Backbone atoms as SQL, in Angstrom:
CREATE TABLE atoms (id INTEGER PRIMARY KEY, chain TEXT, resi INTEGER, resn TEXT, atom TEXT, x REAL, y REAL, z REAL);
INSERT INTO atoms VALUES
  (1, 'A', 1, 'UNK', 'N', 10.805, -6.063, -6.716),
  (2, 'A', 1, 'UNK', 'CA', 10.549, -6.780, -5.447),
  (3, 'A', 1, 'UNK', 'C', 9.712, -8.204, -5.458),
  (4, 'A', 2, 'UNK', 'N', 10.265, -9.074, -4.646),
  (5, 'A', 2, 'UNK', 'CA', 9.513, -10.317, -4.793),
  (6, 'A', 2, 'UNK', 'C', 8.246, -10.003, -3.882),
  (7, 'A', 3, 'UNK', 'N', 7.264, -10.765, -4.397),
  (8, 'A', 3, 'UNK', 'CA', 6.113, -10.589, -3.556),
  (9, 'A', 3, 'UNK', 'C', 6.326, -11.364, -2.310),
  (10, 'A', 4, 'UNK', 'N', 7.264, -12.168, -1.915),
  (11, 'A', 4, 'UNK', 'CA', 7.684, -12.800, -0.761),
  (12, 'A', 4, 'UNK', 'C', 7.818, -11.775, 0.277),
  (13, 'A', 5, 'UNK', 'N', 8.174, -10.588, -0.052),
  (14, 'A', 5, 'UNK', 'CA', 8.171, -9.539, 1.211),
  (15, 'A', 5, 'UNK', 'C', 6.901, -9.339, 1.628),
  (16, 'A', 6, 'UNK', 'N', 5.834, -9.484, 1.011),
  (17, 'A', 6, 'UNK', 'CA', 4.415, -9.107, 1.627),
  (18, 'A', 6, 'UNK', 'C', 4.113, -10.183, 2.549),
  (19, 'A', 7, 'UNK', 'N', 4.915, -11.376, 2.840),
  (20, 'A', 7, 'UNK', 'CA', 4.683, -12.365, 3.739),
  (21, 'A', 7, 'UNK', 'C', 5.330, -11.690, 5.144),
  (22, 'A', 8, 'UNK', 'N', 6.288, -10.932, 5.112),
  (23, 'A', 8, 'UNK', 'CA', 7.014, -10.400, 6.135),
  (24, 'A', 8, 'UNK', 'C', 6.166, -9.467, 6.971),
  (25, 'A', 9, 'UNK', 'N', 6.373, -9.319, 8.279),
  (26, 'A', 9, 'UNK', 'CA', 5.826, -8.085, 9.176),
  (27, 'A', 9, 'UNK', 'C', 6.146, -6.857, 8.547),
  (28, 'A', 10, 'UNK', 'N', 5.339, -5.938, 9.128),
  (29, 'A', 10, 'UNK', 'CA', 5.407, -4.508, 8.750),
  (30, 'A', 10, 'UNK', 'C', 6.871, -3.948, 9.247),
  (31, 'A', 11, 'UNK', 'N', 7.191, -4.465, 10.583),
  (32, 'A', 11, 'UNK', 'CA', 8.465, -4.143, 10.988),
  (33, 'A', 11, 'UNK', 'C', 9.626, -4.454, 10.084),
  (34, 'A', 12, 'UNK', 'N', 9.703, -5.750, 9.526),
  (35, 'A', 12, 'UNK', 'CA', 10.541, -6.276, 8.639),
  (36, 'A', 12, 'UNK', 'C', 10.638, -5.405, 7.477),
  (37, 'A', 13, 'UNK', 'N', 9.457, -5.199, 6.919),
  (38, 'A', 13, 'UNK', 'CA', 9.477, -4.447, 5.511),
  (39, 'A', 13, 'UNK', 'C', 9.937, -2.884, 5.966),
  (40, 'A', 14, 'UNK', 'N', 9.755, -2.454, 6.867),
  (41, 'A', 14, 'UNK', 'CA', 10.316, -1.025, 7.211),
  (42, 'A', 14, 'UNK', 'C', 11.696, -1.035, 7.434),
  (43, 'A', 15, 'UNK', 'N', 11.998, -2.079, 8.138),
  (44, 'A', 15, 'UNK', 'CA', 13.534, -2.103, 8.347),
  (45, 'A', 15, 'UNK', 'C', 14.308, -2.310, 7.116),
  (46, 'A', 16, 'UNK', 'N', 13.706, -3.147, 6.004),
  (47, 'A', 16, 'UNK', 'CA', 14.286, -3.432, 4.841),
  (48, 'A', 16, 'UNK', 'C', 14.393, -1.925, 4.007),
  (49, 'A', 17, 'UNK', 'N', 13.283, -1.292, 4.071),
  (50, 'A', 17, 'UNK', 'CA', 13.302, -0.143, 3.225),
  (51, 'A', 17, 'UNK', 'C', 14.352, 0.865, 4.005),
  (52, 'A', 18, 'UNK', 'N', 14.298, 1.020, 5.254),
  (53, 'A', 18, 'UNK', 'CA', 15.191, 1.950, 6.019),
  (54, 'A', 18, 'UNK', 'C', 16.764, 1.578, 5.818),
  (55, 'A', 19, 'UNK', 'N', 16.884, 0.294, 5.623),
  (56, 'A', 19, 'UNK', 'CA', 18.457, -0.007, 5.636),
  (57, 'A', 19, 'UNK', 'C', 18.652, 0.001, 3.962),
  (58, 'A', 20, 'UNK', 'N', 17.654, 0.224, 2.895),
  (59, 'A', 20, 'UNK', 'CA', 18.070, 0.268, 1.587),
  (60, 'A', 20, 'UNK', 'C', 18.051, -1.018, 0.893),
  (61, 'A', 21, 'UNK', 'N', 17.591, -2.081, 1.649),
  (62, 'A', 21, 'UNK', 'CA', 17.676, -3.385, 0.715),
  (63, 'A', 21, 'UNK', 'C', 16.495, -3.507, -0.102),
  (64, 'A', 22, 'UNK', 'N', 15.391, -2.598, 0.162),
  (65, 'A', 22, 'UNK', 'CA', 14.339, -2.712, -0.880),
  (66, 'A', 22, 'UNK', 'C', 13.907, -1.255, -0.843),
  (67, 'A', 23, 'UNK', 'N', 13.536, -0.889, -2.245),
  (68, 'A', 23, 'UNK', 'CA', 13.017, 0.532, -2.159),
  (69, 'A', 23, 'UNK', 'C', 11.368, 0.518, -1.815),
  (70, 'A', 24, 'UNK', 'N', 11.089, 1.672, -1.294),
  (71, 'A', 24, 'UNK', 'CA', 9.628, 1.593, -0.814),
  (72, 'A', 24, 'UNK', 'C', 8.707, 1.310, -1.996),
  (73, 'A', 25, 'UNK', 'N', 9.064, 2.021, -3.175),
  (74, 'A', 25, 'UNK', 'CA', 8.320, 2.008, -4.363),
  (75, 'A', 25, 'UNK', 'C', 7.998, 0.412, -4.707),
  (76, 'A', 26, 'UNK', 'N', 9.048, -0.248, -4.635),
  (77, 'A', 26, 'UNK', 'CA', 8.921, -1.844, -4.841),
  (78, 'A', 26, 'UNK', 'C', 7.977, -2.543, -4.067),
  (79, 'A', 27, 'UNK', 'N', 7.979, -2.142, -2.766),
  (80, 'A', 27, 'UNK', 'CA', 6.963, -2.577, -1.796),
  (81, 'A', 27, 'UNK', 'C', 5.597, -2.195, -2.304),
  (82, 'A', 28, 'UNK', 'N', 5.312, -1.036, -2.706),
  (83, 'A', 28, 'UNK', 'CA', 3.906, -0.492, -3.006),
  (84, 'A', 28, 'UNK', 'C', 3.622, -1.193, -4.493),
  (85, 'A', 29, 'UNK', 'N', 4.431, -1.308, -5.252),
  (86, 'A', 29, 'UNK', 'CA', 4.179, -2.096, -6.429),
  (87, 'A', 29, 'UNK', 'C', 3.761, -3.381, -6.221),
  (88, 'A', 30, 'UNK', 'N', 4.485, -4.007, -5.277),
  (89, 'A', 30, 'UNK', 'CA', 4.067, -5.604, -4.961),
  (90, 'A', 30, 'UNK', 'C', 2.850, -5.637, -4.400),
  (91, 'A', 31, 'UNK', 'N', 2.456, -4.651, -3.612),
  (92, 'A', 31, 'UNK', 'CA', 1.285, -4.760, -2.684),
  (93, 'A', 31, 'UNK', 'C', 0.049, -4.270, -3.936),
  (94, 'A', 32, 'UNK', 'N', 0.182, -3.566, -4.896),
  (95, 'A', 32, 'UNK', 'CA', -0.665, -3.385, -5.881),
  (96, 'A', 32, 'UNK', 'C', -1.097, -4.696, -6.721),
  (97, 'A', 33, 'UNK', 'N', 0.290, -5.225, -7.145),
  (98, 'A', 33, 'UNK', 'CA', 0.342, -6.434, -8.043),
  (99, 'A', 33, 'UNK', 'C', -0.512, -7.536, -7.131),
  (100, 'A', 34, 'UNK', 'N', -0.393, -7.664, -5.823),
  (101, 'A', 34, 'UNK', 'CA', -1.058, -8.616, -5.050),
  (102, 'A', 34, 'UNK', 'C', -2.578, -8.254, -5.115),
  (103, 'A', 35, 'UNK', 'N', -2.743, -7.054, -4.795),
  (104, 'A', 35, 'UNK', 'CA', -4.182, -6.681, -4.739),
  (105, 'A', 35, 'UNK', 'C', -4.967, -7.335, -6.172),
  (106, 'A', 36, 'UNK', 'N', -4.244, -6.966, -7.208),
  (107, 'A', 36, 'UNK', 'CA', -4.802, -7.331, -8.473),
  (108, 'A', 36, 'UNK', 'C', -4.891, -8.867, -8.694),
  (109, 'A', 37, 'UNK', 'N', -4.049, -9.565, -8.076),
  (110, 'A', 37, 'UNK', 'CA', -3.745, -11.186, -8.280),
  (111, 'A', 37, 'UNK', 'C', -4.922, -11.787, -7.555),
  (112, 'A', 38, 'UNK', 'N', -5.203, -11.362, -6.260),
  (113, 'A', 38, 'UNK', 'CA', -6.289, -11.907, -5.508),
  (114, 'A', 38, 'UNK', 'C', -7.764, -11.431, -5.760),
  (115, 'A', 39, 'UNK', 'N', -7.757, -10.294, -6.693),
  (116, 'A', 39, 'UNK', 'CA', -9.168, -9.652, -7.109),
  (117, 'A', 39, 'UNK', 'C', -9.891, -8.806, -5.871),
  (118, 'A', 40, 'UNK', 'N', -8.768, -8.284, -5.283),
  (119, 'A', 40, 'UNK', 'CA', -9.394, -7.390, -4.136),
  (120, 'A', 40, 'UNK', 'C', -10.154, -6.222, -4.255),
  (121, 'A', 41, 'UNK', 'N', -10.495, -5.825, -5.513),
  (122, 'A', 41, 'UNK', 'CA', -11.275, -4.427, -6.090),
  (123, 'A', 41, 'UNK', 'C', -12.708, -4.876, -6.196),
  (124, 'A', 42, 'UNK', 'N', -13.110, -3.922, -6.684),
  (125, 'A', 42, 'UNK', 'CA', -14.741, -3.961, -6.892),
  (126, 'A', 42, 'UNK', 'C', -14.888, -4.904, -8.131),
  (127, 'A', 43, 'UNK', 'N', -15.873, -5.806, -7.984),
  (128, 'A', 43, 'UNK', 'CA', -16.161, -6.829, -8.795),
  (129, 'A', 43, 'UNK', 'C', -15.587, -8.067, -8.297),
  (130, 'A', 44, 'UNK', 'N', -14.534, -7.947, -7.505),
  (131, 'A', 44, 'UNK', 'CA', -13.894, -9.355, -7.003),
  (132, 'A', 44, 'UNK', 'C', -14.369, -9.303, -5.421),
  (133, 'A', 45, 'UNK', 'N', -13.532, -9.148, -4.643),
  (134, 'A', 45, 'UNK', 'CA', -13.610, -9.435, -3.168),
  (135, 'A', 45, 'UNK', 'C', -14.260, -8.003, -2.629),
  (136, 'A', 46, 'UNK', 'N', -14.402, -7.034, -3.390),
  (137, 'A', 46, 'UNK', 'CA', -14.900, -5.648, -2.747),
  (138, 'A', 46, 'UNK', 'C', -14.407, -5.235, -1.596),
  (139, 'A', 47, 'UNK', 'N', -13.028, -5.611, -1.238),
  (140, 'A', 47, 'UNK', 'CA', -12.619, -5.033, 0.115),
  (141, 'A', 47, 'UNK', 'C', -11.499, -3.887, -0.235),
  (142, 'A', 48, 'UNK', 'N', -11.368, -3.656, -1.521),
  (143, 'A', 48, 'UNK', 'CA', -10.604, -2.362, -1.831),
  (144, 'A', 48, 'UNK', 'C', -11.513, -1.443, -2.866),
  (145, 'A', 49, 'UNK', 'N', -12.182, -0.521, -2.343),
  (146, 'A', 49, 'UNK', 'CA', -13.071, 0.096, -3.321),
  (147, 'A', 49, 'UNK', 'C', -12.296, 1.248, -4.255),
  (148, 'A', 50, 'UNK', 'N', -11.429, 1.856, -3.710),
  (149, 'A', 50, 'UNK', 'CA', -10.547, 2.737, -4.634),
  (150, 'A', 50, 'UNK', 'C', -9.077, 2.726, -4.219),
  (151, 'A', 51, 'UNK', 'N', -8.378, 3.043, -5.278),
  (152, 'A', 51, 'UNK', 'CA', -6.688, 3.187, -4.973),
  (153, 'A', 51, 'UNK', 'C', -6.085, 3.840, -5.804),
  (154, 'A', 52, 'UNK', 'N', -5.166, 4.578, -5.699),
  (155, 'A', 52, 'UNK', 'CA', -4.414, 5.371, -6.660),
  (156, 'A', 52, 'UNK', 'C', -3.027, 5.208, -6.744),
  (157, 'A', 53, 'UNK', 'N', -2.751, 4.051, -7.488),
  (158, 'A', 53, 'UNK', 'CA', -1.275, 3.555, -7.752),
  (159, 'A', 53, 'UNK', 'C', -0.408, 4.829, -7.820),
  (160, 'A', 54, 'UNK', 'N', -0.610, 5.617, -8.774),
  (161, 'A', 54, 'UNK', 'CA', 0.288, 6.698, -9.030),
  (162, 'A', 54, 'UNK', 'C', 0.623, 7.465, -7.806),
  (163, 'A', 55, 'UNK', 'N', -0.348, 8.051, -7.196),
  (164, 'A', 55, 'UNK', 'CA', -0.221, 8.832, -5.859),
  (165, 'A', 55, 'UNK', 'C', 0.616, 8.013, -4.976),
  (166, 'A', 56, 'UNK', 'N', 0.292, 6.742, -4.864),
  (167, 'A', 56, 'UNK', 'CA', 0.996, 5.828, -3.744),
  (168, 'A', 56, 'UNK', 'C', 2.280, 5.564, -4.079),
  (169, 'A', 57, 'UNK', 'N', 2.933, 5.563, -5.523),
  (170, 'A', 57, 'UNK', 'CA', 4.061, 5.422, -5.699),
  (171, 'A', 57, 'UNK', 'C', 4.860, 6.812, -5.671),
  (172, 'A', 58, 'UNK', 'N', 4.277, 7.943, -6.004),
  (173, 'A', 58, 'UNK', 'CA', 4.914, 9.318, -5.616),
  (174, 'A', 58, 'UNK', 'C', 5.100, 9.458, -4.154),
  (175, 'A', 59, 'UNK', 'N', 4.242, 9.090, -3.389),
  (176, 'A', 59, 'UNK', 'CA', 4.341, 9.175, -1.848),
  (177, 'A', 59, 'UNK', 'C', 5.339, 8.320, -1.440),
  (178, 'A', 60, 'UNK', 'N', 5.479, 7.167, -1.976),
  (179, 'A', 60, 'UNK', 'CA', 6.551, 6.253, -1.486),
  (180, 'A', 60, 'UNK', 'C', 7.858, 6.667, -1.646),
  (181, 'A', 61, 'UNK', 'N', 8.101, 7.504, -3.076),
  (182, 'A', 61, 'UNK', 'CA', 9.305, 8.038, -3.248),
  (183, 'A', 61, 'UNK', 'C', 9.673, 9.373, -2.384),
  (184, 'A', 62, 'UNK', 'N', 8.619, 9.907, -1.766),
  (185, 'A', 62, 'UNK', 'CA', 8.735, 11.298, -1.120),
  (186, 'A', 62, 'UNK', 'C', 8.990, 11.124, 0.370),
  (187, 'A', 63, 'UNK', 'N', 8.289, 9.915, 0.612),
  (188, 'A', 63, 'UNK', 'CA', 8.284, 9.670, 2.141),
  (189, 'A', 63, 'UNK', 'C', 9.608, 9.754, 2.985),
  (190, 'A', 64, 'UNK', 'N', 9.846, 10.394, 4.011),
  (191, 'A', 64, 'UNK', 'CA', 11.211, 10.059, 4.775),
  (192, 'A', 64, 'UNK', 'C', 11.417, 8.721, 5.175),
  (193, 'A', 65, 'UNK', 'N', 12.541, 8.455, 5.238),
  (194, 'A', 65, 'UNK', 'CA', 12.811, 6.889, 5.527),
  (195, 'A', 65, 'UNK', 'C', 13.001, 6.607, 6.988),
  (196, 'A', 66, 'UNK', 'N', 13.104, 7.498, 7.747),
  (197, 'A', 66, 'UNK', 'CA', 13.471, 7.317, 9.305),
  (198, 'A', 66, 'UNK', 'C', 12.283, 6.927, 10.054),
  (199, 'A', 67, 'UNK', 'N', 11.035, 6.920, 9.647),
  (200, 'A', 67, 'UNK', 'CA', 9.888, 6.536, 10.370),
  (201, 'A', 67, 'UNK', 'C', 9.779, 5.141, 10.665),
  (202, 'A', 68, 'UNK', 'N', 9.120, 4.813, 11.706),
  (203, 'A', 68, 'UNK', 'CA', 9.014, 3.502, 12.380),
  (204, 'A', 68, 'UNK', 'C', 8.460, 2.522, 11.359),
  (205, 'A', 69, 'UNK', 'N', 7.410, 3.059, 10.593),
  (206, 'A', 69, 'UNK', 'CA', 6.744, 2.321, 9.525),
  (207, 'A', 69, 'UNK', 'C', 6.857, 2.835, 8.106),
  (208, 'A', 70, 'UNK', 'N', 8.193, 3.619, 7.855),
  (209, 'A', 70, 'UNK', 'CA', 8.028, 4.301, 6.412),
  (210, 'A', 70, 'UNK', 'C', 8.304, 3.240, 5.522),
  (211, 'A', 71, 'UNK', 'N', 7.621, 3.019, 4.425),
  (212, 'A', 71, 'UNK', 'CA', 7.737, 2.238, 3.310),
  (213, 'A', 71, 'UNK', 'C', 6.786, 1.032, 3.592),
  (214, 'A', 72, 'UNK', 'N', 5.868, 0.914, 4.437),
  (215, 'A', 72, 'UNK', 'CA', 4.926, -0.080, 4.557),
  (216, 'A', 72, 'UNK', 'C', 3.610, 0.553, 4.087),
  (217, 'A', 73, 'UNK', 'N', 3.202, -0.094, 3.080),
  (218, 'A', 73, 'UNK', 'CA', 1.728, 0.227, 2.461),
  (219, 'A', 73, 'UNK', 'C', 0.630, 0.004, 3.506),
  (220, 'A', 74, 'UNK', 'N', -0.510, 0.826, 3.534),
  (221, 'A', 74, 'UNK', 'CA', -1.480, 0.538, 4.468),
  (222, 'A', 74, 'UNK', 'C', -2.823, 0.635, 3.652),
  (223, 'A', 75, 'UNK', 'N', -3.861, 0.012, 4.223),
  (224, 'A', 75, 'UNK', 'CA', -5.271, 0.195, 3.593),
  (225, 'A', 75, 'UNK', 'C', -6.170, 0.904, 4.315),
  (226, 'A', 76, 'UNK', 'N', -6.771, 1.997, 3.966),
  (227, 'A', 76, 'UNK', 'CA', -7.671, 2.673, 4.994),
  (228, 'A', 76, 'UNK', 'C', -9.148, 2.242, 4.816),
  (229, 'A', 77, 'UNK', 'N', -9.920, 1.959, 5.842),
  (230, 'A', 77, 'UNK', 'CA', -11.242, 1.535, 5.911),
  (231, 'A', 77, 'UNK', 'C', -12.005, 2.721, 5.146),
  (232, 'A', 78, 'UNK', 'N', -12.919, 2.481, 4.211),
  (233, 'A', 78, 'UNK', 'CA', -13.764, 3.367, 3.404),
  (234, 'A', 78, 'UNK', 'C', -14.347, 4.306, 4.362),
  (235, 'A', 79, 'UNK', 'N', -14.488, 4.277, 5.608),
  (236, 'A', 79, 'UNK', 'CA', -15.087, 5.279, 6.347),
  (237, 'A', 79, 'UNK', 'C', -14.414, 6.463, 7.111),
  (238, 'A', 80, 'UNK', 'N', -13.039, 6.208, 6.795),
  (239, 'A', 80, 'UNK', 'CA', -11.886, 7.165, 7.188),
  (240, 'A', 80, 'UNK', 'C', -11.859, 8.138, 6.068),
  (241, 'A', 81, 'UNK', 'N', -11.945, 9.502, 6.097),
  (242, 'A', 81, 'UNK', 'CA', -12.058, 10.485, 5.126),
  (243, 'A', 81, 'UNK', 'C', -10.575, 10.877, 4.886),
  (244, 'A', 82, 'UNK', 'N', -10.487, 10.913, 3.583),
  (245, 'A', 82, 'UNK', 'CA', -9.132, 11.527, 3.182),
  (246, 'A', 82, 'UNK', 'C', -9.441, 12.629, 1.896),
  (247, 'A', 83, 'UNK', 'N', -8.270, 13.415, 1.815),
  (248, 'A', 83, 'UNK', 'CA', -8.467, 14.369, 0.855),
  (249, 'A', 83, 'UNK', 'C', -8.105, 13.964, -0.486),
  (250, 'A', 84, 'UNK', 'N', -7.679, 12.716, -0.541),
  (251, 'A', 84, 'UNK', 'CA', -7.155, 12.262, -1.948),
  (252, 'A', 84, 'UNK', 'C', -7.827, 11.113, -2.610),
  (253, 'A', 85, 'UNK', 'N', -8.964, 10.454, -1.749),
  (254, 'A', 85, 'UNK', 'CA', -9.802, 9.432, -2.312),
  (255, 'A', 85, 'UNK', 'C', -11.227, 9.732, -1.944),
  (256, 'A', 86, 'UNK', 'N', -11.965, 8.961, -2.666),
  (257, 'A', 86, 'UNK', 'CA', -13.526, 9.096, -2.314),
  (258, 'A', 86, 'UNK', 'C', -13.964, 8.399, -1.134),
  (259, 'A', 87, 'UNK', 'N', -14.618, 8.872, -0.431),
  (260, 'A', 87, 'UNK', 'CA', -14.935, 8.103, 0.760),
  (261, 'A', 87, 'UNK', 'C', -16.560, 8.038, 0.553),
  (262, 'A', 88, 'UNK', 'N', -16.798, 6.666, 0.554),
  (263, 'A', 88, 'UNK', 'CA', -18.318, 6.158, 0.388),
  (264, 'A', 88, 'UNK', 'C', -19.003, 5.481, 1.542),
  (265, 'A', 89, 'UNK', 'N', -18.026, 5.079, 2.462),
  (266, 'A', 89, 'UNK', 'CA', -18.497, 3.971, 3.689),
  (267, 'A', 89, 'UNK', 'C', -19.303, 2.775, 2.934),
  (268, 'A', 90, 'UNK', 'N', -18.740, 2.527, 1.871),
  (269, 'A', 90, 'UNK', 'CA', -19.067, 1.334, 1.250),
  (270, 'A', 90, 'UNK', 'C', -20.547, 1.243, 0.643),
  (271, 'A', 91, 'UNK', 'N', -21.291, 2.628, 0.556),
  (272, 'A', 91, 'UNK', 'CA', -22.570, 2.769, 0.016),
  (273, 'A', 91, 'UNK', 'C', -22.535, 3.349, -1.267),
  (274, 'A', 92, 'UNK', 'N', -23.284, 3.198, -2.184),
  (275, 'A', 92, 'UNK', 'CA', -23.447, 3.773, -3.607),
  (276, 'A', 92, 'UNK', 'C', -23.815, 5.211, -3.505);
């Protein structure tokens, strides 16, 4: 998937995934590539404190395609508790 897809709106990405023009896993890969490219992680911008690429890819392959935003990657603020990532609220 071209990183150009990341310049599209969430609705456009969801439509492309729904219509089979791009696999959801490709969107996830592109978003992780972009995250690395801009240095969004710890030691860089520090705006993404933890991420699980493998779990994200598995989820993208198992997600139902019919949802309004199916296939659109999201980033959760670190003060929202999840069962699959560490929640620190940005503190050590």
